[in-house]
N, C-alpha and C positions, 0 to 999 in steps of 0.2 A: 438227325437233323442238325446240320452245322449252320451256325449263324454267321453272317457276314460281318467280320470285325470292322470293316470300313463303315458300316451303318451305325455302329455304336460310338464312334469317336466324334469329337467336335472338330469342325473345320477351322482353319485359321481365321476366316472371315467372322465366324461366330465368336471366337475368342477375342478378336479385336473389337467387335461390337460390345461385348460385355465389359472390356477394359474401358472403352470410351464412355459407356454409361456410368461406370463407377467413378471415373475421373470427373465427369460432369456433376454427379451428385456431391463429390468431395468439394468441388469448386463452389457449389452453392451453400454447403453446410459449414465449412471451415471458417469463413469470415464471421459468421455469427458467433462461433465459439471464441474467436480472437477478440471480438468486441466485449464478450461476456467476461473474459479474463481481465481486460483493462478496467471494466466497471468494478469488478471484484477488488482489484488493486486500489482503486480510488476509494472504495468503501472501507478497505482495510486501513488506509492512511488516515481517513476521517475518524475511524474508531480509535486508532492509536493516539491521534491528537487529542481526542476526547479523554482518553485515559491519562495522558500527560496533564491535561487541564485539571482533572479530578485530583491527581496526586499533588500537583502544584498548590491547589487550594488547601489540601490537608497540611502540606508543608507550611504554608503561610499561616494557617491557624495555629500550628504548633510553635512556630518561631517568630511570628510577627512580621515577616517579610518574605518575598519571593526569592528564590536562589539566583545566583549569578549564572549558573549552568545547570543543565539537566542532570549532570552527574551527581549533584547534591541530593537527588531523589533516591539514590541507592547507596551513597557513601556520605557520612556526616562530615561536613566541612569543619575544620578545626576551630574556626572562630564563631560558630553558631551554637546558641543555647536553645534548649527546648526541642531539639530534633528527636523524633521518636520513630524514625523510619527503620528499614527502607520503605519507601512509599510506592514502589513498583514491585511486582512479584519477581520479575527477572532480576538477575544480578548484573546485567549489562543494559545499557540504553540501546534499544533496538534501532535498526536502520529502517528506512521506509521501504515499501514493497519493490522499489527499483534499485535498492542497494545503496542509497545515499543517506547521509546523516540528516536528521530533522534539524531545522533551523530554529534557534531559540534566542529571544532577545528580551531582556528586562532592564529597565522599563521599556515597555512596548511602545512603538511609534504609532501603532494602529489601535491598540487597546489602552485607553487612558488609565485604567485601574488595574491592569494586569499585564502579563507577558504576551508577546507575540510568538506563536508556534506555527511552523509551516513545513511543508514538504515541497521540494522543487518540482514534484509531479513527474509524469512520464518522460518529459524531455530532459530532466535533470538540470535545468537552468532556472535558478531563482529569478523571480520578477516577471515571469511570463504568464500567459493566460491560463495555463493548465496547473498552476500551483494550487495546492490544497492548504488552506490556512484557517486559523481560528478567529478570523475577523471578516467583516463584510465590507466590500469596497464601495458599496452604495451609501455614500454619506452626503 
């Protein structure tokens, strides 16, 4: 008994139908993952800003003042007494999840008793709505 090989193969129409279904499924699922990635990056930036805040508070307790730059959290400034860092585990100041430097200002314009720390957010432009910062604009 010889089987007909033609009956065992897929037709071009069947293959195109499968490809179309897979493309439709990908079009529905991929945007959800893209949004999740952006939310994860925002959460990572908020966490890093929180880590900076904790390290800056420890620095302030040890030295009596906040530093002029974030670099002082990992390298002792020459003119500072009481420094007992490094205050961050890493030996470099990390970039935000979008590859930009965190913005640091002391004295802060938005935090009357401490520094302003922010990320320019996904668009990379400081001062826009998507910035991640350690202060609340609702005053």
